[in-house]
C-alpha positions as YAML, in Angstrom:
chain: A
units: angstrom
residues:
- id: 1
  name: MET
  ca: [-5.44, 87.35, -81.60]
- id: 2
  name: PHE
  ca: [-1.98, 88.60, -80.74]
- id: 3
  name: SER
  ca: [0.84, 86.37, -82.10]
- id: 4
  name: ILE
  ca: [4.45, 86.19, -81.34]
- id: 5
  name: ASN
  ca: [7.29, 86.65, -83.84]
- id: 6
  name: LYS
  ca: [10.06, 84.13, -84.58]
- id: 7
  name: SER
  ca: [12.57, 85.53, -82.16]
- id: 8
  name: GLU
  ca: [10.01, 85.60, -79.31]
- id: 9
  name: HIS
  ca: [9.12, 82.04, -80.10]
- id: 10
  name: THR
  ca: [12.74, 81.04, -80.06]
- id: 11
  name: ALA
  ca: [13.23, 82.77, -76.67]
- id: 12
  name: LEU
  ca: [10.28, 80.78, -75.20]
- id: 13
  name: ILE
  ca: [11.68, 77.53, -76.63]
- id: 14
  name: ASN
  ca: [15.07, 78.26, -75.08]
- id: 15
  name: LEU
  ca: [13.42, 79.03, -71.77]
- id: 16
  name: GLY
  ca: [11.59, 75.83, -71.77]
- id: 17
  name: GLU
  ca: [14.77, 73.92, -72.60]
- id: 18
  name: ARG
  ca: [16.51, 75.56, -69.61]
- id: 19
  name: LEU
  ca: [13.60, 74.53, -67.44]
- id: 20
  name: LYS
  ca: [13.91, 71.00, -68.61]
- id: 21
  name: ARG
  ca: [17.64, 71.03, -67.86]
- id: 22
  name: ARG
  ca: [17.02, 72.27, -64.37]
- id: 23
  name: ARG
  ca: [14.45, 69.66, -63.79]
- id: 24
  name: LEU
  ca: [16.75, 66.90, -65.12]
- id: 25
  name: GLN
  ca: [19.61, 68.20, -62.86]
- id: 26
  name: ALA
  ca: [17.17, 67.82, -59.92]
- id: 27
  name: ARG
  ca: [16.43, 64.24, -61.12]
- id: 28
  name: GLU
  ca: [12.72, 64.85, -61.14]
- id: 29
  name: PRO
  ca: [10.23, 63.37, -63.54]
- id: 30
  name: GLN
  ca: [7.87, 65.72, -65.27]
- id: 31
  name: ALA
  ca: [4.93, 64.43, -63.29]
- id: 32
  name: ARG
  ca: [6.60, 65.23, -59.92]
- id: 33
  name: THR
  ca: [7.59, 68.77, -61.07]
- id: 34
  name: ALA
  ca: [4.11, 69.38, -62.45]
- id: 35
  name: ALA
  ca: [2.60, 68.34, -59.05]
- id: 36
  name: ARG
  ca: [5.09, 70.61, -57.21]
- id: 37
  name: LEU
  ca: [3.97, 73.47, -59.37]
- id: 38
  name: GLY
  ca: [0.30, 72.66, -58.95]
- id: 39
  name: VAL
  ca: [-0.37, 72.14, -62.70]
- id: 40
  name: SER
  ca: [-1.41, 69.20, -64.81]
- id: 41
  name: LEU
  ca: [1.25, 67.16, -66.66]
- id: 42
  name: PRO
  ca: [0.11, 68.55, -70.02]
- id: 43
  name: THR
  ca: [0.49, 72.14, -68.81]
- id: 44
  name: TYR
  ca: [3.96, 71.33, -67.46]
- id: 45
  name: ARG
  ca: [4.90, 69.82, -70.87]
- id: 46
  name: LYS
  ca: [3.79, 73.12, -72.50]
- id: 47
  name: LEU
  ca: [6.30, 74.96, -70.29]
- id: 48
  name: GLU
  ca: [9.14, 72.72, -71.49]
- id: 49
  name: LYS
  ca: [8.02, 73.21, -75.12]
- id: 50
  name: GLY
  ca: [7.91, 76.92, -74.76]
- id: 51
  name: ASP
  ca: [4.22, 77.22, -75.49]
- id: 52
  name: PRO
  ca: [3.33, 80.97, -75.57]
- id: 53
  name: GLY
  ca: [-0.12, 80.27, -74.09]
- id: 54
  name: THR
  ca: [1.24, 79.07, -70.75]
- id: 55
  name: PRO
  ca: [0.21, 81.41, -67.98]
- id: 56
  name: ILE
  ca: [2.90, 83.70, -66.52]
- id: 57
  name: GLY
  ca: [1.93, 82.58, -63.03]
- id: 58
  name: THR
  ca: [2.99, 79.06, -63.86]
- id: 59
  name: TRP
  ca: [6.27, 80.32, -65.16]
- id: 60
  name: MET
  ca: [6.74, 82.27, -61.88]
- id: 61
  name: ARG
  ca: [6.17, 79.16, -59.83]
- id: 62
  name: ALA
  ca: [8.69, 77.28, -61.98]
- id: 63
  name: LEU
  ca: [11.25, 80.02, -61.53]
- id: 64
  name: ARG
  ca: [10.73, 80.07, -57.82]
- id: 65
  name: LEU
  ca: [10.94, 76.25, -57.66]
- id: 66
  name: TYR
  ca: [14.29, 76.05, -59.51]
- id: 67
  name: GLY
  ca: [15.89, 79.36, -58.80]
- id: 68
  name: SER
  ca: [14.91, 82.93, -58.10]
- id: 69
  name: LEU
  ca: [12.38, 85.56, -59.13]
- id: 70
  name: GLU
  ca: [14.99, 88.26, -59.17]
- id: 71
  name: PRO
  ca: [15.68, 88.09, -62.87]
- id: 72
  name: LEU
  ca: [12.04, 89.10, -63.48]
- id: 73
  name: ASP
  ca: [12.77, 92.51, -62.05]
- id: 74
  name: ALA
  ca: [15.14, 93.12, -64.99]
- id: 75
  name: LEU
  ca: [12.39, 92.44, -67.49]
- id: 76
  name: LEU
  ca: [10.17, 95.36, -66.47]
- id: 77
  name: PRO
  ca: [12.20, 97.77, -64.37]
- id: 78
  name: GLU
  ca: [10.16, 100.08, -62.15]
- id: 79
  name: SER
  ca: [11.56, 103.08, -63.94]
- id: 80
  name: LEU
  ca: [9.88, 101.97, -67.12]
- id: 81
  name: PHE
  ca: [6.50, 102.83, -65.49]
- id: 82
  name: ASP
  ca: [7.65, 105.36, -63.11]
- id: 83
  name: ASP
  ca: [9.54, 107.89, -65.24]
- id: 84
  name: ALA
  ca: [8.36, 110.74, -63.02]
- id: 85
  name: SER
  ca: [10.19, 109.34, -59.96]
- id: 86
  name: ASP
  ca: [11.73, 112.69, -59.27]
- id: 87
  name: ARG
  ca: [8.39, 114.52, -59.25]
- id: 88
  name: GLN
  ca: [6.51, 114.67, -55.97]
- id: 89
  name: ARG
  ca: [3.21, 112.84, -55.92]
- id: 90
  name: ALA
  ca: [0.06, 114.51, -54.86]
- id: 91
  name: PRO
  ca: [-0.79, 113.52, -51.32]
- id: 92
  name: ARG
  ca: [-3.52, 111.02, -50.90]
- id: 93
  name: SER
  ca: [-6.62, 112.10, -49.15]
- id: 94
  name: THR
  ca: [-7.35, 110.36, -45.91]
- id: 95
  name: ARG
  ca: [-10.78, 109.67, -44.88]
...
């Protein structure tokens, strides 16, 4: 099983704490936020604790609920995967 290192764990904990602050600013109880995200209360609590096993899709819904998905673009820029953007691609065959 893949495990995370200490700095990754700290980053997840910090992310969970920021999520909690946003929820509290919105004056929402955990149960209501969990319902809005479509997850169980225990799953939502895992988000706030920075549990590394929480699905990324749940995080995406939380980001959309309390902000924007735009910061995710900076995590994995397209150029990381498309380093040959200057090269022409072979045309697709049409059938």
